[in-house]
Residue, then its C-alpha position, 0 to 999 in steps of 0.5 A: m164193399n159195394k160200388e157206388c153208381p152215381v145214378q143208380k136211383i134214376c136209372g132203376g136198373c140195379t135194384r140190390l146194388h145197395e146190398s152185400y152181394e152175399e144179401q142178394l144170394k139170400h134175397k133171391h134163395e128166400e124169394l123162390s123158396r116162397l115161389y116153391p113152398k113144397y120143394h126144397v131149393e137149392l142155395t143160390i150159385g153166386m159169383k166171385n166178381p159180380y161186376h162187368y158181368r154184362h157182356k151184351v150191351y143196348a143203348a138208345f140215343g137221344t139228346d140232353r138238355n143242351g141238345r147234345l147226343v148222349a146214350g144208354m138206357y131209359a128211365e124207369h117208366t120214362h123215355r128219359i136217356v141215362s148216360s150207361r158209359s160207365c156203368l158197373i154191371q156192363n162190361e167195360t170195353a163195352n162201356l169204352i166202345l159206346e163212347g167211342i160211338i158216341k164221340i165218332a158221331e158227334e164228330m161227324h154230326l150225325p144226330a139221334y132218331e126222333e120216333d115222334k118226328e120221324r127224323g135224325v138217324l141214330r136209334h140203338a146201339y148194341i155191342r157184344v164181347a166175346h168172353a173168350t178172346g175179347k173181340a167185340m161186335a157193334v150193331i148200329v141201328i139207325g131210323s133213317e134211309e142209311l148212315p151217312g158218311a158209313k165207311k169212314f164211321v166204320s174206318l174210325l170205330t175200328q181204328r180206335f177199337p181193334e179188337i171190334e170183329t164185325v160192325v153191322l147196320n140195322y134199319n129200323r123206323k117202325h114204332t115199336s120198343m125192339v131194338l132191332g129192325e128185319r134188315s140188317r147190312v154187314l158194314y164190316g167183318p163177318g157179320y156175326l161174332s165168335d166166342e167160346l162155351l164150355g170147350m164149344k165154338f159159337h158164332i153169335s149173328p145179331a138176332s140171336f139169343y146167347q146168354v148175356n152173362p158168360v161166366q154165370t152162363e157156363v155154370l147154369y149149362q153145366t148144372a142143368i146137363d149134370l141134373a139131365g144125366i145123359t147117358r150115351n143111350d139117350s135122346v135129347l130133345d132142346a125144345c126152345c135151342g136158340i142158336g144151338t148152345i144147351s144142344l151142342i153140348a148136350a150131344k157130347q154126351a147124348k145119343e142123339v139131339i134135337g133142337v127147335e127154334i122158331s128164329p130162322e136166323a138162330i137155326r141157321d147159327a144152330k146148324h153152323n155150330a154144329k159144323l164148327n165143332h163137328i157135332t154130326n148126332a144134332e139136327f136142327y129144325c126151324d118150327d114152333a115147338n108146339r107144332f114140333l111136338d105134334r109131329l114128333i114120333d118117338c119120344p125122347d128120355v130128355v127133354i131140355l127147356d129154356p123159354p123166354r119170360s112167357g114160358m111154354t104153353q099149356g098146350f106144350m105142357q099137357h103135350l109134353a106130359e102125354m109123351k112122358p120124357d123120363r126127364v125134363v128139365y126146365i132153365s127159366c129167367f123168369p121163375k114164376t112162369q116156371a113155376r106156372d109150367i112145372k105144376n102143369l107137369t106135377c099135376r100128369g105124374y111128374r114130381v119135382k127132384k132138384i131145383v138151383p138157382v143161378d145168379l146171371f144177374p147180380m145186383t138186381d131181382h132176377v135171377e136163374t133157375v134150373a129144375l129137374l122133374t122126372l116121372s113118379a115111377t122113375 
């Protein structure tokens, strides 16, 4: 039976909440089949429990009509905040911590930041909960110079929520849609969250990318590794490696793995995660993927791509096709750009062997896809 959300029509986030989960999976498969008419698309791999799967929660601060502090998501196409304290797709611990942050802020009379007037304090809250341990990281984003009563704030928060492993203060005074600013200060704990994925341990910094749905992320990454068919003789290039999740999982089967990522913080985490897991056959480089490919001397056997929504650049895809790796595994959160990039490879001697959708975002229109491409001769 479908659950009901009192703010669904205002929020606009869960566009498929009115459908049964079976209908949602069917719809996503049909959409991908239309996008890839020449290829067979496997059935969408769904979840046993498609609720409260988001272990990463962002909330913007504001005030309601009565001047009271509120925190939540922006209503679709507006800057009006909709409370997300009881969101059906957000992790329940994260929902409780968010509610606790609001209460503490009210007790301490901390106002929301008003971007247009450049006054106030609280801008965003970002909470991540580790799937393996239940521990949490809370990041408080402020638009002011400091958080008044920071020690008291942290003390109250960690007393009420002992599962909080670390609290980080982030400064963002820019007129931007970006949640996090460039400068952070650790107020409590190590400044990162520890989690596990497919038997590997990972440290996650506030600004580093880590999938929001840990249950389906394991399915997604295992599917990608299985499709890649990595052996002990294979060299692997992970061209969008983030904090090294896929790289280190692949390293357990490969001869060597190279991970590339543009974010210095993510690469720092990736190197740390390699040591944490005693992985010695993986190296990580902070660089633009296209530039790195230009300098790469030996062609890898397997290339793994997991880019942002914008996909890879045309130059990168052309260069990749010229290098002729045996297998390319392309993971995408936005199938339209994936289809564009795949066409770039199929025009240059590659063929699509398999397309597998994995539902990381139940109740929404979004879906992840994993595609395997090989050289036509293989």
